[in-house]
C-alpha positions, 0 to 999 in steps of 0.5 A: 500500500505504501509503494502504491501511494508513493507511485500514485502521488509522484505520477500525479505530481508529474502530470501536474508539472507537465500541464504547467510546462505545456501551458507556459510553452503555449503562452510563449508561442502565443506571445511570440506569434502576437509580436510577429503579427503586430510587426508584420501588420505595422509594416504593411500599414507603413508600406501602404502609407509610404506609397502615398507620394507616388499617387500622381506619377505615371498612369497607374494611379488606380493601381496604386490606390488599389495597392494602398487600400488592399495592403492597409486592409491586410495590415489591419487584419494582421493587427487585429489578429495580434490583438486577439493573440494578446487577449489570448495571451492574457487569458493564458497568463491567468491560467498559468498563474492558477496552474502554478499556484495549484501545482505549488499547493499540490507539491507542499500539501501532498508532500506533507501527507505522504510524509505522515503516511510513511511515518505511520506505516513505519511506526506500525511496522515497529509496533508489530516487530515489538509485539512479535518479539514480546510474544516469543519471549513470553512463550519461551518463559512459559515453556521454561516455567509454567505460570501459577495462579495470578501469573496464569491470569496475567499470562491469559490476559497477555495472550488475549492482548496479543490476540487483539493486536492483529485486529487493532493493526488491521483497523489502524491500516484500514483507517490509514488506507481511507485517509490515503484514498481520500487524499488520492481522490482530492489529488485526482479532482485537482488534476481533473480541474487543471485538465478542464482549464487546459481544455477551456484554453484549447479553443482559443489556441485553435481559433487563433491557428484558424485565423492564421491559416485563413490569412495565409491561405493561397486564395487570399494571396491569389486575390491580392496578386490579381488586384495588383497585376504588374507587367514584366521588366524592361520594355514591357513596363511601358507597353503595359502602362500604355495598355492600361491607359487605353483600357481605363479610358474605355472603362470610364467611357462605358461607366459614364454612358458614352458607349453601349454594351458593345463598347464595354465588350470591345473595351474588355477585348482590347484591354485583354489583348493589350494586357496579355501582350504586356504581361506575356500571357494569361495574366494580362488577359485576366487584367483586361477582362477585369477592366472590361467589367466596368464599375464592379469590384475595386474600380467602383470603389476607387472611382468613388474615392476619386470623385469624393476627393474632387468634390472636396477640393472644389468645395474648399476652393469655392468657399474660401474664394481661391477658385475665383482668385485668378479666374475660374475657367468653366465650360457650359455643359450644354453649349460647350462655351468657355467662360472665365469667371472672376466672381460668382455673379459672372455665372448665369443662374440655373445654367450648368457648368463643368469645372476643370475637375469634371464636376458640375456646378450650377448657380441657384441663387445669389451667393449660393452654388450647387456642386454635383447637383447635391452639395450646397455651397454658400458663399460668404457675403463679403466674398461676393462683394469683394469679387464685384469690387475687384472686377471694378478695380481691374477694369479701372486699372485696364483703362490706364492713367490714374485708374490703376491707382484708383483701382488699387485704392478701391481694392485696398479699401474693399479689403479693409471694409468687407474682408478680414480687417473688420473681423480682426479689429473685433478680434483683438480688443484690450489685452487680447491683442498681445496674447499670453506669454509662457509664464501666464499660460503656465499660471492659467494651466495650474503649473502644468509645464508640458501643456503650457509648452504645447499652447506656447508652441501654437503661435510659433507653429502658425504658418498664416491664413486668410481667415479670422476666428476663435477656437475654443479648446477644452482640455480634460485632465485628472483633476478637472478641465482647462479652458483656453482660446486660440485667436487666429487672424491672418497676421498671427495666432494668440493664446487667451485664457478661458473661453472668449465671449466671441462665438467660436468658429471651432470647438475642440475637446480632448484629453491632455495626453492626446492634445499633447501628442497632436501638438507635438506631431506624434499624432495626426489631428485628423486621425485623432478625430476619426478615432474619437480621441478628439471631439470637434464641432466641425470637421471641415473647419478643422481641416481649414484650421489645421492647414494654418499650422505646422504640427511637426515633431522636429519643429516642436523639439526645436521649440523646446530646445530654444526654451531651454537655451533661453534659460540656462542653469545658473551657477548657484553658490555652494551653500545656503549661507553663501546664498544668504550673504550674496542676496539677503531677503528683501522686504517683499519676500518677508512680507509674503512669508509674514502672512503665515504668522508662524515664525518656525514655518517662515524660517523653514520656507526662507531656508527652502528658498536659499537651499535651491540647487537647480532643476531640469524639471519645470512646473508648480508644486502646491502644498496644501498644509492642514493643522490649525489654520490651513494654508497653501505654499506654491513652489514654482521651479524652472531652470532659470530659478524658483519662487515661493508663494504663500496664501491662507486657505485652500487654492481656488483653482485646480493645479497640476501637482498637489501635495497634502500634509500636516503642518508638522510633516511639512516643517520636518521635510523643509528642515531636513528632519523627515525625508520626502520619500519616507514621508510619502511612503509612510502615508504622512504626505499624499501626492498625485504625481510622484514624478513631480515630487522626485523633481522637487526633492532633487531641486532642494538640499534639505539637510538638518545641519544646513538648516541649523547653520542657516538659522545661526547665521541669520541670527548672527546677521540680525545681532548688533555688532560689538563696538570694540572686539570683533564678533566671535565666530558663530558656533556650528549648530550642525549636529556633529558628534557631541562628547556628551552623546559619544561618552554616554554610558549604557544603562544596566537594562541596555547592557542586559539586552546586549547579553544575547549577543555576547558570542559575537563581540563585534556585532554586540558593539555595533548594536550597542551604538543604536542606543547612542544614535537614537534621536526620536521617533513618533511611531512604534516600529518592531524590526525583525532582522534575519542575519546570515554569515555563512554559519548558523543564522541569527535573529535580532529584534530592534524595537523603536518607540517614542520612549527609546530603543529596545534590543532582543536577541533572540526575539521573544516568542510573542513578538509581532514584527511590523517589518522583516529584514533579511541581510548578511551580518556584515551588511547590518554592521556596515549600515549601523557604522554609517559605512553603507546607506540603508536605501542604497543597500535596499536598491542594490539588493543587499537587504530585503525588506517587506515594508519600505515605509517602515524601514524609512521611518526606522532610518529617520529615527537614528543618526547612523553616521561614520563620524558619530560611530568613530566618536563612540568608538573612541569614547569606549576605548580603554 
């Protein structure tokens, strides 16, 4: 029975490991296939877009259209397949984690049960052997000396017990067999569940394989090649292009009704012959047959695309007046008479004209045209008036003499009266005429530097236009909404705060990240609108607006580099004391800080102003400080410098980077008693942007010694100078190792706590320094250290509380640690002696902790410096 249990358990464990390994292999295959499909699809999409510049060359324009559309469709299909693979990979990753957890539980729980079973079987065997040996000894004794009286009764009882032993052993074995059977049943159920999970994942893999087979099928490849037939090399290319041109002319004639069914057949035959001669066989003939089909298949799609393009171009040219600027050459559809129209009024009412693009145009009313009998074109009133006055000016100029001067004056006056000048004059009123500069934009956006750079780039990216208007921009971010206005005129583009009172020509709404991608050239504006990442009120006006700006990545990077060049980092003095001597605080700064009516905070904020070390990061960091009367401290950082603003109460508008904390925590951070990272990790300081806080931390040098030195120097400067003797040198208030602290002796209780480390004198002495290096702590920390030095491991508990430090070696049984640390013995001693920083040891992998916030608070409770340890060592020397 024991052998069967072991074999069954090992077999089940092997099958579980095999299933987990198979799941991992399938997951790796799915991920690799997803990466391949994504790369291939992206390459196809890039290939289709790279052919855009060749659309106007040669006579194979429709072939290029077909190539682009088919290639892009195939690329998007591959991208969809990659997305399906990614989803399947996510499901398989979840399944892999479940299987790994179940396999781990199977190995641990089953192993324990197997060990118990083996131990029970071994104990039963030993009991049987002892019972048999005792029975043999008893029988031998009875044979040598028969029992008498009470001895006979004892012998009978012993015999009865020996007779019962087999039944007891059988019952014990039966119970153990039931336990083993229940364990085997549980293991089989677990294995069945794993197999069901794998079976549920198999359809996903099969479906993905079917999609790959469908895409790679020969039918799709043949259809793709059939739509993209190409001639041979050398002189056959020219013949094929000529045949294609003739074929397309005939096909267009058939589609437009110029020829009948016989013409379509002739086109098919002629196209087939020409195509066959060019391609050298059946390939050309097939191409000709496809051409004779007329409007079916890809050709109808391309014609609709071409027609929509022509209608859009004519619509934009007519609405903006560009079509009439140099005279519009049109032809009457009925009589064929040519006409050059300098204004819409030159076109007769209800007469159909043919534009150079082939579109039909009818003037249905004053200032209203009808394009292709379905698109209504409404002309602005000023465009009609300007066209008439331009015609008069040209006639006066053609008359000669002073008429040319009169004509130019009339046209200039007209441009000022009926065109853009009145709108521009109404657009720029008061302070709007200059727009916002970068600091003002930064303040309007709540200190969001990246978004402010994007809006400041708009006037620089302006190319020029012949229209005027306001664009209302709404930017959504995590803390609310920003509203800005872009005022555009033919002369310039200006950024205004909020939404202006002028009715906008266009409204734009998007997320902050999407708008930054559009402004920096990473995302095309039209694509962002089509994918619903940006919402606009009018797509046609967006196209007009987009044509007036250059949103390119290279230009945006050059703009940001120019901003950095304008504000190079200035060389700051070495310390806060030197900065204070170089530039004492003025009355305005002291008045700004006096709003708080809190001298310690005023001194700390003044120290922060002089402890600035420079920053590559730009933006505002707003501290909302509670505790008593709440106030707001705003730190504005940029490479050119920094400034601090203090105001009572909470901020009235949203800011990009907000930090909330209590007064004491804020004061401890500014004075160097509490590290910024430790304050955030312990939850005493809450921030919505950790990156901004790291930039804030690197920009300042908050040290306790520097703060004490700064305060002492301020007091020395404020004290009146002595009349006769020179002023004594200011005592260094930095927390250098004081003799009193170094020579402080340990108490009897502290010495007793170190007795557990008596076998390791070096570790005992290093641990004794913790009693001397302790400064203060506002919370209770129970640190359990697992030390290893290649020999037997050692456990040491360090308990920190506001009352002091307590050491326990070994830790008491009921101790509940708040943080567990694993490291080498030498590493712990190096940290205590100040030779190794605790944070650097954690980052370097020398120390493993389970609660980083607790270890940061533990670090702040001690002053572990090499100088202090050397002073302590010297004081304990004999």
